[in-house]
C-alpha positions, 0 to 999 in steps of 0.5 A, a space after each residue: 444785748 437787747 434782752 439784757 437791756 430790756 430786763 434791766 429797764 423792767 427791773 428799774 421800773 419796778 424799783 421806781 414803782 416800789 419807791 413811789 408806792 412806799 413814798 405814797 404810803 408814807 405820805 398817807 401815814 403822815 397826812 392821817 397822823 397830822 389830821 388825827 393830831 389836829 382833830 385831837 387838838 380841836 377836840 381838846 380845845 372844844 372841851 376846854 371851851 365847853 368847860 369854860 362856858 359851864 363854869 361861867 354859867 355856874 358862876 352866873 347862876 350862883 350870882 343870880 341866886 345870891 342877888 335874888 336872895 339879897 333882894 327878895 324881902 323877908 329872907 335872912 339876908 334881906 329881912 323886912 320890918 314886919 309882915 305888913 311891909 312884905 305884903 305891901 312890897 312883895 305880896 308874899 303868901 301866908 307863911 314864915 318870913 324873917 323880920 327886923 322890926 328895929 334897925 341894927 337889932 337881931 333878925 328872927 323868923 315869924 309867921 305872917 298871915 297875909 290873908 285875914 282882914 287885909 293881910 300883913 299880920 305878924 304873929 307875936 304870941 301863940 298858946 296851944 291848949 293842953 300843954 300845961 303852960 301859963 298864958 299870962 306868964 308867957 305874955 308878961 315875960 321880959 324875954 321872948 319864949 321859944 322865939 326860935 322854935 320854927 315848929 311853933 310858927 303856924 296856926 296849927 297846934 304845936 304840942 311840943 312848943 306849948 307857948 310862943 312869944 317873940 320880942 315884939 311883945 317885950 321890946 318893940 310894942 310901940 317902942 324903938 321906932 316900931 309902931 303898931 296900928 292894930 292887934 287881933 286875937 284868934 282862936 283856931 281849931 284844926 287850922 280853922 279860924 273859929 273866933 277873931 277879935 280886932 283891937 286898936 293898938 295905936 299908941 298902946 302898951 303891951 297890956 292896955 290894948 286889950 280892953 273893951 274901949 279899944 275893941 274894934 270888932 268881935 264875933 259877939 254882937 253884944 260885946 260892945 262899948 258900955 256892955 256890963 262886964 266884970 273882967 276884960 283883962 289879960 291877967 284876968 282872975 287867977 286861973 281865968 286868963 285872957 278873960 272877957 266875962 259878963 258876970 259872976 253869980 255862981 258856977 251855974 250862972 257865971 256868964 261871959 265870952 272867952 277865957 283861957 282856963 288854968 283853974 278848977 274852981 267850977 264844974 265847967 273848968 274841971 270838965 275841960 281838964 287839958 290846961 290851959 283850956 281855950 274856951 269861947 262862947 259858940 253863940 253870937 252873944 255871951 253865954 253861961 259857961 256851965 250846963 245843968 249837969 255841971 259840964 262845960 257848955 262853951 266850945 274849945 279851941 286848940 290854938 290862941 294867938 295874937 297878931 299885930 300890924 
């Protein structure tokens, strides 16, 4: 009887141990599953928070970019009145900017020279040599010429856009509340400024500013008030435009300072066949255009440009 009772107790103990082990295993599985679920929930929540942070950061960066674009002067969203305003308010380098010279008028891009003669100069006109354009027709046109051609907005030759003139010449030259104080004529070759003349443009029109009386400075020491000359004119004399001439005599004795040649009247003109030829005295004074061999004695430029401020 004792043996039977002991056997039964052993079996019961084994059953209880088995139940305990099973219960422990079930509890462990339950805890692991719960922890896994909570970990998954935490990971998902963390991902949601991270995504929200990324979205807000993206929105903030976009808003900052929009705000910056609105308040950086000389952009399409925030155009300046002129290159001089950009120079005075934001000190930008030379390059292409957006301007609106007159309130409620269309915006357009221009090239700004922020370095020469104090900077703040707006390029209003540009002629590239050898492109077959008529310089005077471009200047006197009632409408802009290639105003939207960004490739023309530099001091380098632009063979595909031989003539450029923006609306400042035809519409805003000391008009509509837009006032000028000065104008500059530049001749470039290879992007280098070869010759420059400065004029007083205050109260002027787009034609009468280019005179000996309004000349402030030039590279030629003898081009001063009272010097004898027979042409100082944008229109010039036929195929000789933007013409600053000392005297006529014959092709071999004609003397002057500067001309944009579209004609072939003399040997010095035919020896510069790529019209318009941008021709200037390379000396510190006027000179005779033609050599003894009937060729051009003057230097030639690649770009002729007018800037205003």
